[in-house]
C-alpha positions in Angstrom: -85.6 90.5 98.2 -87.4 93.8 97.7 -90.4 93.7 95.4 -89.9 94.8 91.8 -92.0 97.5 90.3 -95.1 96.0 88.7 -97.0 97.2 85.7 -99.1 99.5 88.0 -96.9 101.3 90.6 -100.1 102.0 92.6 -100.5 98.3 93.4 -98.1 96.1 95.3 -97.6 92.5 94.2 -99.5 91.3 97.3 -102.5 93.5 96.3 -102.4 92.2 92.7 -102.7 88.6 93.9 -105.3 89.5 96.5 -107.5 91.4 94.0 -107.1 88.6 91.5 -108.2 86.0 94.0 -111.1 88.0 95.4 -112.6 89.3 92.1 -111.7 86.7 89.5 -112.6 83.0 89.1 -109.6 80.6 89.0 -110.5 78.1 86.3 -110.9 74.4 86.9 -110.2 74.5 90.7 -111.7 75.0 94.1 -111.4 78.7 94.7 -110.1 78.4 98.3 -106.9 76.9 97.2 -106.0 79.4 94.5 -102.9 81.5 95.2 -101.6 82.6 91.8 -98.0 83.7 91.1 -97.8 87.3 90.0 -96.0 87.3 86.6 -94.6 90.7 85.6 -92.4 89.8 82.6 -91.6 87.1 80.1 -89.0 86.6 77.3 -87.9 83.7 75.2 -88.4 80.5 77.2 -88.7 82.2 80.5 -91.1 84.3 82.6 -90.4 86.3 85.7 -92.5 86.8 88.9 -92.8 90.0 91.0 -89.9 89.0 93.2 -87.6 88.8 90.2 -87.5 85.0 90.1 -87.2 83.5 86.6 -88.9 80.3 85.6 -88.2 78.0 82.6 -91.6 77.7 80.8 -91.3 74.0 80.1 -94.9 73.6 78.9 -95.1 77.0 77.0 -97.8 78.2 79.4 -100.8 76.1 78.2 -98.9 74.4 75.4 -99.3 77.5 73.3 -96.4 80.0 73.3 -94.7 78.2 70.5 -92.5 81.2 69.4 -91.5 81.9 73.0 -92.3 85.1 74.8 -91.9 88.6 73.3 -91.2 87.7 69.6 -90.6 91.2 68.1 -92.2 90.5 64.8 -95.5 89.4 66.3 -95.5 92.4 68.7 -94.9 94.7 65.8 -97.8 93.2 63.9 -100.1 93.9 66.9 -99.0 97.5 67.0 -99.4 98.0 63.2 -102.9 96.6 63.2 -104.0 98.6 66.2 -102.8 101.8 64.5 -104.4 100.9 61.2 -107.7 99.2 61.8 -108.5 98.0 65.4 -111.8 96.4 64.5 -114.1 95.7 61.6 -117.3 93.7 61.7 -117.2 90.2 60.1 -119.2 91.3 57.0 -116.3 93.4 55.7 -113.1 92.3 54.0 -109.8 93.4 55.6 -106.2 93.1 54.4 -105.2 91.1 57.5 -108.1 88.6 56.8 -107.0 88.1 53.1 -103.3 87.8 54.0 -103.9 85.2 56.7 -106.3 83.2 54.6 -103.9 83.1 51.7 -101.0 82.1 54.0 -103.1 79.3 55.6 -103.2 77.5 52.2 -99.4 77.1 52.4 -99.4 75.3 55.7 -102.7 73.5 56.3 -103.2 69.9 55.0 -104.0 70.2 51.3 -107.8 70.4 50.6 -108.7 72.5 53.6 -109.6 75.8 51.9 -112.6 77.5 53.6 -112.1 79.3 56.9 -114.1 80.5 59.8 -112.1 82.5 62.4 -112.9 82.5 66.1 -111.2 83.7 69.2 -110.5 80.3 70.8 -110.3 76.6 70.2 -113.5 76.1 72.1 -115.3 78.3 69.6 -113.6 76.7 66.7 -115.0 73.3 67.8 -118.5 74.8 68.4 -118.3 76.0 64.8 -117.2 72.6 63.6 -120.1 70.8 65.3 -122.7 73.2 63.7 -121.1 73.0 60.3 -121.0 69.2 60.4 -124.6 69.0 61.4 -125.7 71.5 58.8 -123.7 69.8 56.0 -124.7 66.2 56.8 -128.2 66.8 58.0 -127.3 64.4 60.9 -127.0 65.1 64.6 -124.5 63.0 66.6 -120.9 63.8 67.3 -118.8 60.8 68.2 -116.0 61.9 70.6 -113.6 59.8 72.7 -113.3 59.4 76.4 -109.7 60.6 76.8 -110.2 64.0 75.2 -110.6 67.7 75.8 -112.4 70.0 73.3 -113.3 73.1 75.2 -115.4 74.6 78.0 -118.5 76.0 76.3 -121.8 74.0 76.4 -121.2 72.0 73.2 -117.5 71.5 73.5 -117.5 70.5 77.1 -120.3 68.0 76.3 -117.9 66.5 73.7 -115.1 66.4 76.3 -114.2 63.1 77.9 -112.0 64.2 80.7 -113.3 64.8 84.3 -113.7 68.5 83.9 -117.1 67.7 82.5 -118.2 65.7 85.5 -118.7 68.6 87.9 -121.4 69.9 85.5 -123.4 66.7 85.3 -126.1 66.2 84.3 -126.1 69.6 82.5 -122.6 68.9 81.1 -123.9 66.1 78.9 -125.3 67.9 75.9 -127.7 66.2 73.4 -126.2 64.6 70.4 -122.8 63.6 71.8 -121.7 60.0 72.2 -118.3 58.6 73.4 -116.1 55.8 72.2 -112.7 54.5 73.3 -109.6 56.4 72.7 -106.4 54.9 71.3 -104.0 54.2 74.1 -101.6 51.3 73.3 -100.0 51.6 76.8 -103.2 50.9 78.6 -105.8 49.9 76.0 -109.4 50.8 77.1 -110.7 47.6 75.5 -107.9 45.4 76.7 -106.2 44.6 73.4 -102.5 44.6 72.5 -100.9 46.3 69.6 -100.2 45.3 66.8 -102.1 42.0 67.2 -105.3 44.0 67.9 -105.7 45.1 64.3 -106.6 48.6 65.6 -109.7 47.3 67.4 -110.3 50.7 69.0 -111.1 52.1 65.5 -113.3 49.1 64.7 -115.2 49.9 67.9 -115.9 53.4 66.6 -117.2 51.9 63.4 -119.4 49.6 65.3 -120.8 52.6 67.1 -121.4 54.5 63.9 -123.3 51.5 62.4 -125.4 51.0 65.4 -126.1 54.5 66.7 -127.3 56.0 63.3 -127.5 59.7 62.7 -123.7 60.3 63.3 -122.6 63.5 61.7 -118.9 63.4 62.6 -116.1 61.7 64.5 -114.1 64.1 66.6 -110.5 63.3 67.5 -107.4 65.0 68.8 -104.7 63.5 66.5 -102.5 63.2 69.5 -104.5 63.4 72.7 -103.2 66.5 74.6 -104.0 67.2 78.2 -105.2 63.7 78.8 -101.9 62.0 78.2 -100.2 62.9 74.9 -101.5 59.6 73.4 -99.9 59.0 70.0 -101.8 56.6 67.7 -100.0 53.9 65.8 -99.4 54.4 62.1 -102.5 52.4 61.0 -105.0 54.3 63.2 -105.7 57.5 61.3 -105.8 55.9 57.8 -108.2 53.3 59.1 -110.4 55.9 60.8 -110.5 58.0 57.6 -111.7 54.9 55.6 -114.4 54.2 58.2 -115.7 57.7 58.1 -115.8 57.7 54.2 -117.5 54.3 54.2 -120.3 55.6 56.4 -120.7 59.1 55.1 -119.4 60.6 58.4 -117.1 63.6 58.6 -113.8 63.5 60.4 -113.0 66.5 62.6 -109.4 66.9 63.8 -109.0 69.1 66.9 -105.5 70.4 66.4 -105.8 73.2 69.0 -102.8 71.8 70.9 -101.1 69.7 68.3 -101.0 72.2 65.5 -98.4 74.8 64.5 -95.3 72.7 64.5 -95.7 71.3 68.0 -95.3 67.6 66.8 -92.7 68.2 64.1 -95.2 68.8 61.3 -97.3 71.9 60.7 -100.3 69.8 61.8 -100.2 66.4 63.5 -102.5 64.8 61.0 -99.8 65.1 58.5 -97.8 62.4 60.3 -100.4 59.9 59.0 -100.9 61.5 55.6 -104.6 62.0 56.4 -106.6 65.1 55.7 -109.7 65.6 57.9 -112.9 67.1 56.6 -112.7 69.8 59.3 -109.7 71.0 61.2 -109.9 73.2 64.3 -107.0 74.9 65.9 -106.0 77.9 68.1 -103.1 78.4 70.6 -100.0 78.4 68.5 -101.6 80.2 65.5 -100.6 83.4 67.1 -98.2 81.9 69.7 -101.1 82.9 72.0 -100.1 86.6 72.0 -103.7 87.4 71.0 -106.8 85.0 71.1 -107.4 83.5 67.7 -109.0 80.2 66.7 -109.7 78.7 63.3 -112.2 76.2 61.9 -111.0 75.1 58.4 -113.2 73.0 56.2 -112.8 71.1 52.9 -113.6 72.7 49.6 -116.6 70.3 49.3 -118.1 71.6 52.5 -117.4 75.2 51.5 -119.3 74.6 48.2 -122.3 73.3 50.1 -122.9 76.6 51.7 -122.9 78.5 48.4 -126.6 77.6 48.1 -127.3 76.7 51.8 -127.6 79.2 54.6 -124.5 79.4 56.8 -126.1 79.7 60.2 -123.2 80.8 62.4 -121.2 83.9 63.3 -120.2 86.2 66.2 -119.0 89.8 66.7 -115.3 89.0 67.0 -115.2 86.6 64.0 -112.2 87.5 61.8 -111.2 90.3 64.2 -108.3 92.1 62.5 -106.4 92.5 65.7 -106.1 88.7 65.9 -105.4 88.0 62.3 -102.4 90.2 61.6 -100.4 88.6 64.4 -101.4 85.2 62.9 -99.7 86.3 59.7 -96.6 87.4 61.6 -96.5 84.1 63.6 -96.5 81.9 60.5 -93.9 83.9 58.8 -91.7 83.8 61.9 -92.1 80.0 62.1 -91.1 79.7 58.5 -88.1 82.1 58.9 -86.8 80.3 62.0 -87.6 76.8 60.6 -89.4 75.9 63.8 -91.4 73.0 62.4 -88.2 71.3 61.3 -86.6 72.3 64.7 -89.3 70.5 66.6 -88.9 67.4 64.4 -85.1 67.4 64.9 -85.3 68.0 68.7 -87.9 65.2 69.2 -85.3 62.3 69.3 -83.2 64.3 71.7 -86.0 64.8 74.2 -87.0 61.1 73.7 -83.5 60.0 74.5 -83.4 62.1 77.7 -86.8 60.9 78.9 -85.9 57.3 78.2 -82.9 57.7 80.4 -85.2 59.1 83.0 -87.5 56.1 82.7 -84.6 53.7 83.2 -83.7 55.5 86.4 -87.1 56.0 88.0 -89.5 53.1 88.9 -92.3 55.6 89.1 -92.3 56.2 85.3 -94.7 53.9 83.5 -94.2 55.3 80.0 -92.9 58.2 78.0 -94.5 59.0 74.6 -94.7 61.9 72.2 -93.7 63.5 68.9 -91.6 66.5 68.1 -91.7 68.8 71.2 -94.8 67.3 72.6 -94.2 64.6 75.3 -96.1 62.9 78.1 -94.5 61.3 81.1 -96.9 58.9 82.8 -96.4 57.9 86.5 -97.5 54.7 88.0 -97.4 53.0 91.4 -96.2 49.8 89.8 -94.7 49.4 86.3 -96.2 46.0 85.9 -99.8 46.7 86.9 -99.7 50.3 85.5 -101.9 51.5 88.4 -101.6 55.3 88.6 -100.9 57.2 91.8 -104.2 59.2 91.5 -107.6 58.9 89.8 -109.8 61.3 87.9 -112.3 61.3 90.8 -109.6 62.4 93.2 -108.6 65.3 90.8 -112.1 66.8 90.7 -112.6 66.3 94.5 -109.5 68.4 95.1 -107.5 65.7 96.8 -103.7 66.1 96.9 -102.0 64.6 93.8 -98.5 63.2 93.5 -98.0 65.0 90.2 -98.9 68.3 91.8 -96.3 67.7 94.6 -93.7 67.0 91.9 -94.7 70.1 89.9 -94.5 72.2 93.1 -90.9 71.0 93.7 -90.0 71.8 90.1 -91.6 75.3 90.5 -89.4 75.9 93.6 -86.4 75.0 91.4 -87.5 77.5 88.7 -89.2 75.2 86.2 -92.9 75.1 85.4 -94.6 72.0 83.9 -98.2 71.0 83.2 -99.4 68.2 85.5 -102.7 66.3 85.1 -103.9 63.5 87.4 -101.0 61.1 86.9 -98.8 62.4 84.1 -96.9 65.5 82.9 -97.1 67.3 79.6 -93.8 68.6 78.3 -94.3 71.1 75.5 -91.8 73.9 75.6 -91.5 76.8 73.2 -90.2 75.6 69.8 -87.2 78.0 70.2 -85.9 76.1 73.2 -82.2 75.2 73.2 -80.8 71.7 74.2 -79.3 73.2 77.3 -82.7 74.4 78.4 -84.2 71.0 77.7 -81.5 69.5 79.9 -82.3 71.9 82.7 -86.0 71.1 82.5 -85.5 67.4 82.5 -82.9 67.7 85.3 -85.5 69.4 87.5 -88.0 66.6 86.8 -85.3 64.1 87.5 -84.8 65.5 90.9 -88.4 66.0 91.8 -89.4 62.4 90.8 -87.9 61.2 94.1 -91.3 62.1 95.6 -93.0 59.5 93.3 -90.3 56.9 93.6 -90.7 56.9 97.4 -94.4 55.9 96.9 -93.9 53.1 94.4 -95.5 49.8 95.4 -93.6 46.6 94.5 
């Protein structure tokens, strides 16, 4: 098929890919293996490459294009802000800043009422760490092993997944400690729910009591990239009580789980728990422009009335990022996308359970709303995965990547990580499109089924 015209008629598609590979770093990979697809268009739940092939975006790029591609209202907001006020330094007030701040009070968990705007989830977490330390006068951040919180020095140090390993020892920043995640399928401390009494939370309390100087506990309410791990109903309330009992702040990293993804505006609302600090990004603008948010409680905000707030950067509260945030929230409200994700959740669960019954390579499916994980195993009884974290960072071939490659050839993209998949399509997705994505996974799982060990 003849190549389509690209955005720049002076460059062929082959030249675009070649220049990208030669002059840019491909993130989280060995550079020699990077051969990116040239994307030239996207709309709704699909994007198109330079050869005209269309792909179902079954993980919303990086679990972030919640509104789907090319939402007209968000695009118009970007145009309007560019024509009105492209930039203002953070010390000034802007209409977009006031509008978004006011709107956030409608959707955030009640009690989070003081905001610091960033340009990424990574920066939002860095702000949260500094705020927690300034407010408490303590140092340590207690994170969990199965976690991802960003790529900058502080946030990668607080990240438990193997993307930190390649930076060791420099990747281990001072003041970060790790405890066990909540994973009822494969408990890291070898307990069984519900008989365990939520022992993984008790373990975190033991660490707080014995470490001393703990400023905050940092959690993804539903662990994202590292498995879509959904805590049982008792976990978050118990963790909230532990933090209150020890004078420790609770930070919820909702970069991936926020903005309707799980069937609530924010995942913490499933447990009726409000964190002291909530960080988010991605879906706040449907990723059309880079915007992150660090939201704190009123009590923390009051502290800084008479204490120096020692944080800031040039692009904080950038008006070009804030106006699209307003448009995104209003579009989500107009389209009822939070409710839609909640309603479609059981449909996806039913489809995936049917898949699990058919494929011996599926160990567990789990999720909420339109946020699901499919974990693959060599053996359903032993729960041994096909690949390890170490193999991932050493660049060895992974079974999940082979499956994702077969799905890509069939016109469906999905996020694969070590030994599981993350299914997180745009919230506008139709049931027929869900069926198509799961059908592609169904077909490709023959690769893993052939490798199952009985």
